[in-house]
C-alpha positions in Angstrom: 14.4 -44.7 11.4 14.4 -47.8 13.6 13.1 -51.0 12.4 10.4 -50.9 15.2 9.0 -47.6 14.1 8.9 -48.9 10.4 7.0 -52.1 11.4 3.9 -52.6 9.3 1.1 -55.1 10.0 1.7 -58.4 8.5 0.1 -61.7 8.1 2.5 -64.5 7.1 2.4 -68.3 6.9 5.3 -70.7 6.5 6.3 -74.3 6.3 9.4 -76.3 6.7 9.8 -80.0 5.8 10.6 -82.8 8.1 13.4 -85.3 7.2 14.3 -88.8 7.1 17.9 -89.4 8.7 19.2 -92.0 6.1 22.8 -92.4 7.4 25.4 -90.5 9.7 22.9 -89.5 12.3 24.8 -88.7 15.6 28.0 -87.6 13.9 26.5 -84.1 13.8 26.9 -84.0 17.6 29.5 -82.0 19.5 32.1 -82.9 20.4 32.4 -85.6 17.6 31.9 -83.3 14.7 34.2 -80.6 16.2 37.0 -83.1 16.6 36.6 -85.6 13.7 34.1 -83.9 11.3 30.6 -85.2 10.9 28.6 -86.2 7.8 24.9 -87.2 7.4 22.8 -88.0 4.4 19.1 -87.1 4.8 16.0 -86.4 2.7 13.0 -84.1 3.3 9.7 -85.6 3.0 6.0 -84.6 2.5 5.4 -83.9 6.2 5.8 -80.3 7.4 6.0 -77.9 10.4 3.7 -74.9 9.8 3.7 -71.5 11.3 1.3 -68.5 10.9 2.1 -65.1 12.4 -0.4 -62.2 12.4 -1.0 -59.0 14.4 -3.3 -59.5 17.5 -5.5 -56.6 18.2 -5.9 -57.0 21.8 -2.4 -55.8 22.5 -1.0 -59.1 23.9 1.0 -61.7 22.1 -0.4 -65.3 21.9 1.7 -68.4 21.3 -0.3 -71.3 20.1 0.7 -75.0 19.1 -2.6 -76.3 17.8 -1.5 -79.9 17.3 -0.9 -80.4 21.0 -3.5 -78.0 22.3 -1.1 -75.6 24.0 -1.8 -71.7 24.4 0.3 -69.0 26.2 -0.5 -65.3 26.5 2.3 -62.8 26.9 1.2 -59.4 28.1 3.1 -56.4 26.7 5.3 -55.9 29.8 5.5 -59.4 31.2 8.9 -61.2 31.2 9.5 -63.9 28.6 10.2 -67.2 30.4 12.3 -69.7 28.3 12.3 -72.5 31.0 8.7 -73.8 30.5 5.9 -73.8 28.1 6.1 -73.0 24.3 9.8 -72.3 24.6 10.7 -72.5 20.9 8.0 -70.1 20.0 9.1 -67.7 22.6 12.7 -68.0 21.9 12.3 -67.1 18.2 10.0 -64.2 19.2 12.5 -62.8 21.7 15.4 -63.0 19.3 13.5 -61.2 16.6 12.4 -58.5 19.1 15.9 -58.0 20.5 17.9 -58.3 17.1 15.7 -56.6 14.7 12.9 -54.6 16.5 15.0 -52.5 18.9 13.3 -54.3 21.8 9.8 -53.3 20.7 7.4 -56.2 21.3 4.6 -56.2 18.6 1.2 -57.8 19.7 1.1 -61.1 17.6 -0.6 -64.4 17.3 2.1 -67.0 16.6 0.4 -70.3 15.7 2.0 -73.6 14.7 1.1 -77.2 13.8 3.3 -80.2 12.8 2.4 -83.2 10.7 4.0 -85.7 13.1 3.6 -86.5 16.8 6.1 -85.0 19.3 9.2 -87.1 19.6 8.8 -88.5 16.0 12.4 -88.6 15.1 11.7 -86.8 11.9 13.3 -83.5 13.1 10.0 -81.9 13.8 11.1 -79.5 16.6 14.1 -78.1 14.5 11.7 -77.7 11.5 9.3 -75.8 13.7 12.0 -73.3 14.7 13.1 -73.1 11.1 9.4 -72.4 10.0 9.0 -69.7 12.6 12.2 -67.9 11.6 11.2 -68.1 8.0 7.9 -66.5 8.7 9.6 -63.6 10.3 12.1 -63.3 7.7 9.4 -62.7 5.2 7.3 -60.5 7.4 10.3 -58.2 8.2 12.1 -58.6 4.9 15.2 -59.8 6.8 18.4 -60.6 4.8 18.7 -64.2 5.7 19.6 -67.1 3.3 18.7 -70.8 4.1 22.2 -71.2 5.7 21.6 -68.2 8.0 18.1 -69.5 8.9 19.5 -72.9 9.7 22.3 -71.6 11.7 20.1 -69.2 13.8 17.7 -72.2 14.4 20.6 -74.2 15.7 21.8 -71.3 18.0 18.3 -70.9 19.4 17.3 -74.4 19.9 20.7 -76.0 21.1 22.6 -73.2 22.7 20.0 -70.5 23.9 17.5 -73.2 25.1 20.1 -76.0 25.7 17.9 -78.5 24.1 19.9 -81.8 23.3 20.6 -82.7 19.6 22.7 -82.3 16.6 22.8 -80.0 13.6 21.4 -81.9 10.7 17.7 -81.2 11.3 17.9 -77.5 11.0 19.9 -77.6 7.7 17.5 -80.2 6.1 14.5 -78.1 7.0 15.9 -74.9 5.6 17.4 -76.4 2.4 15.1 -79.2 1.6 15.8 -82.1 -0.8 18.4 -85.1 -0.6 21.5 -83.7 0.9 25.0 -84.7 2.0 25.8 -82.6 4.8 29.3 -82.2 6.5 29.7 -80.6 9.9 33.3 -79.4 10.4 35.3 -77.6 13.3 34.5 -74.0 14.2 30.8 -74.5 13.2 31.5 -74.8 9.5 28.7 -76.6 7.5 28.8 -77.8 3.9 25.5 -78.7 2.3 25.9 -80.7 -0.9 22.7 -81.5 -2.7 22.5 -84.8 -4.4 21.8 -84.8 -8.2 20.2 -88.2 -8.2 18.8 -89.3 -11.6 15.0 -89.0 -11.5 14.4 -92.8 -12.2 16.7 -93.7 -9.2 14.7 -91.2 -7.0 11.4 -92.7 -8.1 12.7 -96.2 -7.4 13.9 -95.1 -3.9 10.7 -93.4 -3.1 8.7 -96.4 -4.2 10.6 -98.6 -1.9 10.3 -96.4 1.2 7.9 -97.4 4.0 7.8 -95.3 7.3 6.1 -96.6 10.5 5.3 -94.7 13.7 5.9 -97.0 16.5 3.2 -95.3 18.7 5.9 -94.5 21.1 7.1 -90.9 21.2 10.5 -90.7 22.4 12.5 -88.3 24.7 15.9 -88.3 23.0 17.8 -86.3 25.7 19.0 -89.3 27.5 20.2 -91.1 24.5 21.9 -87.9 23.1 23.6 -87.3 26.3 24.9 -90.9 26.8 26.4 -90.5 23.2 28.0 -87.1 24.2 29.3 -88.5 27.5 30.9 -91.4 25.6 32.6 -89.1 23.3 33.8 -86.7 25.9 35.2 -89.6 27.8 36.9 -91.0 24.7 34.9 -94.0 24.9 36.6 -96.3 22.1 33.4 -98.1 21.2 31.3 -95.0 20.9 34.0 -93.3 18.8 34.4 -96.3 16.5 30.7 -96.7 16.0 30.4 -93.0 15.2 33.3 -93.4 12.6 31.2 -96.2 11.0 28.1 -94.2 10.9 30.0 -91.3 9.3 31.6 -93.8 6.7 28.1 -95.2 6.0 26.8 -91.8 5.1 29.4 -91.5 2.4 28.9 -95.1 1.0 25.2 -94.7 1.1 25.5 -91.6 -1.0 27.2 -93.6 -3.6 24.6 -96.3 -3.5 21.7 -93.8 -4.1 23.5 -92.0 -6.9 23.9 -95.5 -8.6 20.2 -96.5 -7.9 21.3 -99.5 -6.0 18.5 -100.0 -3.5 19.7 -103.5 -2.3 23.1 -102.0 -1.4 21.4 -98.9 0.2 19.2 -101.4 2.4 22.4 -103.3 3.5 24.0 -100.1 4.6 20.8 -99.1 6.5 21.1 -102.4 8.4 24.8 -101.9 9.1 24.2 -98.3 10.4 21.3 -99.6 12.5 23.6 -101.9 14.3 26.4 -99.5 14.8 23.7 -97.0 16.1 22.4 -99.4 18.7 26.0 -99.6 20.1 26.3 -95.8 20.7 23.8 -95.6 23.6 21.3 -97.8 25.6 17.6 -97.4 24.9 17.8 -96.8 21.2 16.0 -100.1 20.3 13.0 -100.5 22.7 10.7 -103.5 22.8 8.2 -101.7 20.5 10.9 -100.8 18.0 12.2 -104.3 17.9 8.9 -106.0 17.6 8.0 -103.9 14.6 11.5 -104.1 13.1 11.5 -107.9 13.3 8.1 -108.1 11.8 9.1 -106.0 8.9 12.1 -108.0 8.3 9.9 -111.1 8.3 7.6 -109.5 5.9 10.0 -108.7 3.2 11.8 -105.5 4.2 15.3 -105.3 2.7 16.6 -103.1 5.5 15.6 -100.4 8.0 16.6 -98.2 10.9 15.1 -95.7 13.2 14.9 -92.1 12.0 16.4 -89.9 14.6 17.9 -90.7 18.0 16.0 -93.7 18.7 14.0 -94.9 21.6 10.8 -94.7 19.6 9.5 -92.4 17.0 9.5 -93.4 13.3 11.1 -96.5 11.7 12.0 -96.4 8.0 12.3 -99.4 5.7 13.3 -100.2 2.1 11.4 -103.0 0.4 10.7 -104.1 -3.1 8.2 -101.7 -4.5 6.0 -104.7 -5.4 5.9 -105.7 -1.6 5.4 -102.2 -0.2 1.5 -102.4 0.1 1.9 -105.8 1.8 4.5 -104.5 4.2 2.5 -101.5 5.2 -0.6 -103.6 5.7 1.4 -106.0 8.0 2.8 -103.2 10.1 -0.6 -101.5 10.6 -2.2 -104.8 11.5 0.6 -105.2 14.2 -0.4 -101.8 15.7 2.1 -99.6 13.9 1.1 -96.6 11.8 2.8 -97.3 8.5 2.5 -95.5 5.2 4.4 -94.6 2.1 6.1 -91.2 1.9 7.2 -88.9 -0.8 10.6 -87.0 -1.1 10.4 -83.2 -1.3 12.8 -80.8 -2.8 11.8 -77.3 -1.4 13.2 -76.0 1.9 11.4 -73.7 4.2 8.9 -71.4 2.5 6.9 -68.3 3.6 4.4 -66.3 2.1 2.1 -63.3 2.9 -1.5 -64.1 3.3 -3.7 -62.4 0.5 -6.6 -60.4 1.9 
């Protein structure tokens, strides 16, 4: 019996965590990681991408992104266009239909929201793809582990859709927690969860401040400039990527030792190296808020993600955190504390 004929009605929700890129971001890009091997340190936080999949009784399939007010309706025999609209939703749906449902297109409502603005630098697009795959995994009882979900999310987002970016976001969202992730040749990925003593994690979390610059960024130009520099074997780009990778390993040790001052110094060193990999990483808005934070007692900071806007992250003395948040908000930023989370993507059937 085909999977399509065995399909039963389902109503499933899922969520996948967003992440802070602590160190090594950019070294998960090809061709750098294919030639030299990349390494990143990241941590998932209490911001999520959510998905909800349920049958639609009118026979069509509806794709909906509630946080941006976008809706698309797909009639049963209409082609699926992946060059415009809600392409992430449609790419996951098309893959599931072709791979697991023998081409049968069930009438569904696929609805999503994300706890961050578009272009946040928190890996929100990749977390959304992971959440969608995870929902279908539970709905259809697919034999996919976290690594399979992450790899599929990467394939759909980066290769099928051709959207610029690296690999760390998908793996962070699928696995959750604080991870040191290595990206090796032949698409090999090694995810190593950090067993950080609880007291050190509490101190790290208590020192963290994140701040949205108010400026959503389009990372494609920045990422493409980095890729172009790598392909051209630009010595400065490669040297700075080497520094970013080294910083990921050194920051891992600082976090395991609970040394927040050392961790903050590495953040600053990585920030300087990152700015040298492409133009536009540090905008006027980013520099203004960054300089203010340092003047108001931040120990160190950087952008989370490719840069050009999005979220900044800072470490400060926990006694100074409230003051730093207040100062950033008074200057027009959107600052807050943040909690580290340890669960990766999750999905559950909706009780009726």
